N, C-alpha and C positions, 0 to 999 in steps of 0.2 A: 584435485578438482578446482576449476577456475570459476570463481564467484564474481558476477557483475552486481555491484551495489549501487543503488540510486535512491532518490526520495522525491517528495514534492515540497518539503520545507526549505530547500535551498542548501547550498554548499556549506553554509556556516552552522547548520543545525547540529545540536549535540547528539541526536539520535543516530545520524549517519556516521558521525565520527566514532561513536561507541561500537557500532557494527564493524567498522573497518579495523578498529584497534583490537577487538576481541577475536573476531573471526580470522584476522590475519595470523593469529597464533597457530592455526591448524589448516588454513586453506590459502591458496593464492587468490588474493582479492584485487579487483580492478574497480575503481570508483569513478563514476561520472555523474555529476549532479547539476541541477539547475543553478544558475548564477544567483537567483533570488526565489522567493517563495512562489510556488505554483500550485497552491492548493486548489481543490474543486475544479480541476481541469480534465478530469476523466482520462480519455484517450486522445486528447488533442495532439495533433502532429503538424509540425511545420513543413509546408511544401511550397515550391515555386518561389522561395525567397531564401536569401543566405542567412546563415546562423553562425554567430561567433563562437568558436570553441578555443579554450585556453588550455595548454598542456602545463601541468604542474610538475609532473615527473612521469616515468613510463607507466605507472599504475594509477594516475590520478589526473582527471580532467574536469573542467567546468564548461558547461554549455549555456548559452543565452537562449534557452528554449524551454520546452515542456518536459516533464518526466518521461513521456514516451519518446521524445526526441533523444533523450539520454540513452535509453535502452537501444534504440535503433542505431545510433552512432556506435555505441559499444559493440553491437553485433556485426555491423556492416561497413564501418569506416576504416577498417584495417588499423586501428590504433591498439587493439588488444589481441591476445591469442584467442583461440576458439573458446567461447563461453559455454560452461556446462550447466549453469544454474543462475537464476536471477533472483535477487532479494531487494525488495523496495521497503524503505523505512529507516529507522524506527520513527513512525509518525507521531507527532505531538498531538495526541488526541485519538480517540477510537474511531474505527471505520466498521460499523456493524449494521446489519440489516440492509436497508435500501441505500445506506451510505455508499455501498460499493459501486453504485451507478455513477456517482459524482466524483468519487475520490481519485486524486491524482496518484496517490500511493498504490491503490489497487489497480488503477489504470496502467501504470508502469509494469506491474506484474502480469496483467492481462496481455500486454503487448509481448512480453517474453513468451508467454504461453501460446500466443497466436503464431509465433515463429518456431514452435516445437520445443521450447526450452522449459523444463520444470521451473515453476516460479512461486515465490512466497512473498505475501504482503504482510508487514509487521506494523502494528500500531500499539500505542500505550495510553492508558487513562491518566498517567502521571503527566503533569504539565511542568516543564523546566525543573526536573528534580535536581537536588544538590549533587547526586552521584553521576549526572550526565547520562542516564539510561544504561549505566554499567550493569545493573542487575538484569534488565531485560536482554541486553546483549549476551550475557552469559547463559541465559535461558535459551536464547536462539541457538547458541553453540550446541547446547545439550539437545535441543530439538533436531538440529541437523544430524547429529550422530545417530539419533534414533529413527528418524522418519524420512531423511532425504531420499532414500532409495524407493520409497513408497509413493512419492509424487510423480505421477506419470507425465509424459510429454503432453503438452496441450492442456495441462491442468493448472489451476491456481489455488493455492491454500491461503486462506485469510485468517491470520493469527492476531488476537487482541489480548493485551495484558491488562488485568485490573490493577488499580493502584497498589493493592496488597494481595499477593497470591496466598490463598488459604492453605490449610493442611501443612504439608511438608515444605511449601514454598518453592518446590521444584517442578520440573517438567512433568512429573507424575500427576500433577493437578490438571493436565490437559484433558479437555472434553471435546469430542467431535459433535458438532451441532449443525442445525440448519440456520439459514438466515432468518432473523426475526423481521417484524414489521415496524419499521421506523415511522414516526409521525413528525411532520415538520409544521411549524407555525411561522410564517414570514411576515415581516413588517419593514417597509421601505421608509427612509427619511427623504422628504421631498424639499428641494430648494429651487425656488423659481428664479430663472436667469433673466429672461425677458418674457413678455406676454406670449403665451403659447409654447414656450420652451422651458422645460424644467429639468433639473438633475435629480435622478432617483438613485439612492444608495442603499444596498442591502448590507447591513453590518452583522451578518450571521443569522442563524435561525434558532428559534426555541425548539429543543429536541425532546420528543417523547417516544414511547414505544408501547406496543401491545404486550400484555402479560400472557405469554404462551409457554407451554412446556417444550423442552427440546431445542430451544433457540440459543443463539449466541448471547442475547441479552440475559436470559435466565442464568446461564453459566457464569457470565461476567459478573453479575450482581451477587452471585454466590461466592465470589472470590476464586472461581475456577478460570482456566485459560481456554477460551473457546477457539476452536479451529474449524473453519467451514471450507470444504472443497467446492470450488466454483468452476463451472464449465462455460465455455465460450458459446456453445449452441444455445440460443435463447428460445428455440422452438418450444411451444407448449404442447408436448407430445400427446397428452391425454385429450386435450381439446382438438388437436389435429385429427386423431383417430375418430373422435365423435363426429367431426364435420365430414370426414371422408366416408363415413359409414351411412350418411343420410342419402 
């Protein structure tokens, strides 16, 4: 099986290196990642302008673009063999609840699914761990052995690792969940340039969430490994039926 690996933290991030190193033991891995960090870019795609792509070797490329650009190039630029599976991560920080709408990590996986490729987004609550995300990468390898055949074409599975996995510390701690409700609190720093012109900078958000059962947040804070299947069709089907019946 040919795996396309990408991320939104950039080519130098520890998470993508761990995935390539560990998954390469069992699969053919093909890596293409952004030149620099492209977090919170969702499904941004570069069109109508050139994009610089650097070949490191036959299995390893860098693109001066977005995570979705990397997947698109990996699938359609004739640099790799036919890709069977897309993995995006390991992200430096979690992507749970409504984060999936903003996340470049999840966006890259969604792009794979959009083109009929089973796709997995992987994130971790550990920030810059000493082992370089080796633990998470080994768990992803176990995850693939058990679940890869269950991810259908056009489907994205969103996987988040807590800092410490409870119980056995293995993939058996995985729980299938729904997305929770993320709460964001935003604050901009304002710097006046000239009268009438200011610079506004958002240096991240204060994150909260609703306490609900059956969500990725609940499982994560219990030390479990939440996995949520995500679909591309955003139609609110129950609401649609209600409106059509009037």
